[in-house]
N, C-alpha and C positions, 0 to 999 in steps of 0.2 A: 503492499499499499504506500509506504514511505517514496519508495521506488518510484511510485506511478505518479507521485506528487511533485516528485522532484523533474521528472521529463518532462509533464506539464508546465511548469516555471520555468524550465531553461525552455520550453517551445515559446512560452508569452514573451520572454527576453530577448530570444533571438525576433520574435515578431513585431515587437516595440522596436529593438535597434532597426530593423529596416524599416518602419514606417517613419521613424526618425529622420533616417539618411535621405531619404524621399522627400521629407518637407524640410530638410535642412537648407539653408542657402548654399548657391551654387560655389562659393568660393572654399567650401569644406568638402567638395568630391575630390575629385581626383580631374585636377585640370586637362589631362591628356587625354583623357576619355569624354570630356566635354568640345572640345576642340574639334577633334575629328566627327562628329556626330552630326548624321545627315539633315540638313534642313528638309524643311516640307516645301518645296519651290515647287508654285502653281504650272510654269513652264521649263522647259528644259534649260540645264544652264552650263554654259562651257563645255560640251561633247557634240557641237556641232559640227557636222559632217557633210564634204559635197553633193556624196551622192544621196541624202537625205535631203537635201533642199530639190535636188534635179527629180526626186521624187513627189515631191509638192508642185513643181512647177512642171510635171507631165501629167497629174494628176488635171489640173487648169485645164490645161492646153487638152485634152482629151475630152473634155464636156464642154468646150467651147467650141470644138470641131463639131459636136452633133449638136450643139446650142443655137448656133447661127451658120445654118446650110448658106449656100450661094445660088440661089435660081429665080427665075422671073416664072409668075405664074399665071392662070387666067382667074379673078376675084372671086367669080360668079362658083365656076368647076371645080379650082385647085388645082387643073391641069397644067404642067410645065411647060413652059415655052422656051424652045430651045433655037427656035430660029427666030433673033432678035429682029428684025425686018417687019417680024408680025404682030409687035408690040403696039398695041392701042390702047384707048381709054380704058378698057377693063383688065388691063397687066398694071400689075402689081410687083414689085422686089417681095418673094416671101418673108415674110415676120416670122423671125426665130423668137427665141429667147432676148435679142440683145439685136437694137440697128446696129447697121453698118455702118452707118452715118456720123452717128454721136461721137460728139466731144470725147466721151467716155472710153469708143470704140479708138479713137487717135490714138489714147494713151495706151490702148490694148494693142497695137497693130505697131505702135514704137517697141511695146514692150517684148512683143513677139519676134521682130527684128535683132533688138537686144541679146534675148534669151537663145536663138539661134546662133549669133556670133560668139557666145559665151561657150555655149555646149557644144558648138559644132552639131546640134542635131538639126536639120536641113527641114524638119517637119516643122519646128516653129515660125521656121523665115517661109516657109509657103504658104501657113496662115495668112501671113499678110500678103505675098506679093499676088495668091491664086484672088483674093478677094479686090484690093487693088486694080487685078485688070478686068474683074466682073463689072465693076464700076465702071471705068472707063470707057468699058465694051457697049455697056448697056444707055449709060447717060444719054448720048446725042440721041437715042430715038425718046426719051422720056424729055429731052428738051423741047422735042416736037409737040408733044402730049400737052408740056403743059403752057403751052401759046392757048389752049382753050380749057384746059382742067389746072388750075393751080395750086389742087391738091394731090396733084399726082406724086406718086414716088419717087424718090434723090430731088424733093423741092429743097432741102439743105442746101445741097449744091448747087443745082441752079438758080436758085434765087436767096443767096444765104441774106438774112435780115438780124442777125447778132454775131455774137463773137463768138459763142458755144456753138454756131452752126459750122465755123472754119477753122478754127486755130487750130485745135488739137489736130484735125485730121490734114490742113497745109502742113505741118511742121513733120509729122509723120508721113507724108509723101516727097516731102524733099529729104527726108533721110532713105526712104527706099530709094529717091532717083540715087542721090550722092554714094551711096554706098554700092552700087552696079547689079543689084540683085532684080532689078525690074527689065524685060524685055519689052515693056507697054510701055509708052510716052506718057506720063502724067503731067507733063508742062503746062496744059490747057489747062486742066482744074486748078494747079499749084497760081497759076497765074490768077485766075480767078478770085482763087479764095484772098490771095496777097491783095488782090485790090479793092476788094471790099475793106479787109482791115486797115489800110495805109490812105484808104478814101474817102469809103462811105458810111464807116462805124461813129458814132457820136461820140466829139471829143469836148473836155472843158477849153475853156479858152486858150489855157497854156500847152494843149495838146492833150492832155491825159485821156486816157480811154476812156469811157463813161456810158452811164445811162440813165435814161430816164425814167426808171422804175425801182423803187416802188416809189421813189420820191425824184424830180428834177433834178439833175444835176449831181448825180450818186455814184460813188467810186464802187463797184464791189472788189474786194480783194480777189475773188476768184479770176477777174479779167486781166490780171499780170500774167496767171498762166494761158489763159486762153487768147492774149493777143503778143504778146513777147518774143515767148520760143519757135513762134512761127517767122516773125519779123527778123528775129535772128538768125536762122536756119536759112532766109532768105539772102540774108547777108555773105552766109558762107557759102551759098549757092551760086552768087552773081559777082561777089566781091563788091559791091557797089555800099558804099560807105553809110549811105543815109540809113539804111536798115540798121545797120550800126547803132549808129548815134540814134533813132529813133528806140529803139530799143533801152539803151543805156537809161536815155530819158526816162520813160517811163518807169523803170525801176527805182529810180531815185525818187520822182513827183510821187507814187504810190508810197513811197516809205515816209517820205518828209510829211506827210497827210498821216497816215495810217499804223506807224509801227510805234509801239508805246517800248524807250529806252531803258525805263527801267525794268520792263518785266522782260524783253525783248521777244515780245510778241508781237502781231499784227493783229488789229480788230477787223472784224469782217464788214463792216460798211462805213462808209464816209458821208456826209450830204454837205455839198456846200453852204446851203441856208441855216446850218444849224449851228449855234452856237456852242452848244457842250456836246459830245456823241457818246451816246450810251456805248460803253466797250464789251464786245461778247468778241471772245477771242475763240474764235470756232475751230476744232481742229483742223477739219479738211480745208477748208481755206488758208489756213496757215501751211498747209501741206502743197498747195497750188504755190503757194510762195515762192516758201526753200526750193521746189523742184524747179521753178522759174530761175532762181538764182545760180543753180547749177549747171541748168542746159544754157542759160547764157555765158557762164564763165566757159564753156565746154568749145563755145565757137567764136567765143569774142578773142581777137588779137590778144597776141602779149604786149605790154606797154600802151594801149589803147586808152584813150582819153575816158575817166570812168572807170574805168578795171582796178582799180584799186579802192574806189568806192562802193562797186558791188560786192567786193570781196570781203570786204569789212563788214558788209552787210551781212553776207553769209556767217561771217564768225559771230557775230552780233546775234543773228537770230538761231543758230545753231547751240549758242549756249545758254538761251532763256531757253530753248525744248527742253532740255535735256536737265534741265531743272525742274519741269514738270513732268517727269517722267514716273509712272507708276510703277512699284515695286515688282509686279509682275511682267512687265516690259511695254505695255499699252500704255497711249493717251488719253487723256477724257477728251469726250463730245467737246464739252467748253475748258481747253486747258489749263484752265487755274480755278475749275470749281470741282473741287476733286468726287464732288456727289453726283457731278452726271456720270454717266455711264462709259465705259471705255468702248472705243471704237475702232474698228480693224481700219480700213481704208485709210485714215489719216497716220496711222502706225506703220505700216504698210509704206506709204510715200514717205516718211522721215527715214525708217531703215535703207530704202533704196537712197535717199537724196544725202545723209550722211552719210552711209557707205563709199558713194560715188564719189564724195569731197572728198575722203580717206585717199582712196585710188590716185587719187588726182592731184593729190598733195597738199590741198588746200584746209585740211585740219588735219590733225594730228592722231594719229592711229591710239596711240596709248591713252589720249583723253576720251577718244570719241568711238574706239572699236569696241568697249565691254557696252555702250548703251547702243549701236545699230546691231551687235549679234543679239541683246537682249531683246529687241523689239521683234527682229525676224526671228526670234522664237516663238514670240508670242502668236506674231501673225500664223507661224506654221499651223498652231492647236486650229486657229478657224476654216481650214479648208479642208471639208468634211470628203467623205469616201467617193462622192462623185465628183469632185473636183470643184464645189460651189465653196464661195468666200460666206463665210455667217459675219453676223456683227457690224453689218454696213449701216449707216445711215444713209436713208435715201436720198433724192435729190432735196436741196435745199433752199429755199429763197432767204432774203434777207430779214432779222427782226430786230425789236428794240425793247424786248423783254426775255430774260430767262428760259420763261416754259417752254416757248418757241422753240429753242433750243434742245434741252433739258428731254421733250417726250417727241423729237422725229423719229420715228419707226425703223429698225432697222430690216433688212430683209436679202437673201440670197439673190433675189432678182435687182438688188440695188446692183448699177453696172458699175460703179466707180470704185468696187474693189479687186477687180481681174487684171486692170493694164498693173495696179500699184502691186499688187501680190508679184507677180512675173518680174517686175523692173526689182523689184528688193530683191527677189532668190537671185537674180543674175550678178546686182552688185554685189550680196553678200560673197557668191564663186569668187569673185574675181578678188575681194578683201580675205577671203581665210585660205589662201593660194597665195596670193604675196605677201600678205603681214603673218607673222607667227603669234599665236596666243595660246595661252596654257594656264590651267589653274595653278596660281602661285599662293600658299596659305590659303586654298578654300576660294579664293576670289581671282577673274577671271581678270588676267593681263594682255597686253596686247605689247608687242616691242616693237621699238620704234623701226 
């Protein structure tokens, strides 16, 4: 009996000691064991591999091949029309999941070209070249239909009425032309697009690209991207200095009005007649802004007037964005309002733009490499098995209250996510191939 009581007492003592150790402050436990404890990261941390990036990109490409077929059909019977000379008022470009001529698809075409270049997989390149050839082949026939039916297919090309209709598409077509992958002449469409941007789009008195909605004389941060890369690419294509001059002017004039130097972030909208501007730092618009900066620097000649200012703007913006990244790697829908939801398309654009800036030597890999890697790993979790991109905010106008941005829906059919994911993956492949990174003391470190 006594022996049994002693065993019970010993068991209680051991149990109490174990409980005490669990409740003890960390300083009383073995520090080496704590130091090597595995954190519960919500996304992959520090082990990103090229083949994993390519696998994500392939899922996206394979989905988009199926989701965006290229054909003309009879809108009544849905029968395909292969002889384009028979296109008539009943003919339409087949509607897949996404429009073949939207600005979102201009980004996607550019991304497919880059993905093909980086991976060596011509199926990415062919995605763009086949669709550009199709567009160039059928647009003359639809232009004839437009004369009597303004609601015909491809009217965004035939009669653009906003930067959204032409900027990203023009930039992608110029890239395709410069790369030599196109056998079809895209120059007539390119010239038509650029003529609209350069001579017809509304501008403020100082020449800044603007809109008269939702209020007169309004700047949309989105329009830095909808206009500037196309203008800059035209400078690269033609060598005409006027395009570079206008591209630099646009960036500096947008930034002067819309960039918050204290936060390192852009406001979404600016209205000339407003005395005080409500500052909503919408994530995707900031994405379009930093994407504009890296795309302009990519083609702007060295020592060109204004280049130093554009580079300084990139560095200031990158620093501001780095301060707002969440622990999961994503950024919030409103960047500095951390109770707004985490958004995928902006995160992908930042991953691409920061990685590209590192790859080009504009930003330091040691400082910004971990930021880009964390962002890509977050984005990769949002590409589902079908290749659809989840967590993407739908198309968004301009608002002057927080609820507007907080409650914008997300949807896999929001076209804005697909091009950025492919762009991000491509530049991340370049980054991890050219810059060494490793876990050092459990943290991701990039070498210079």
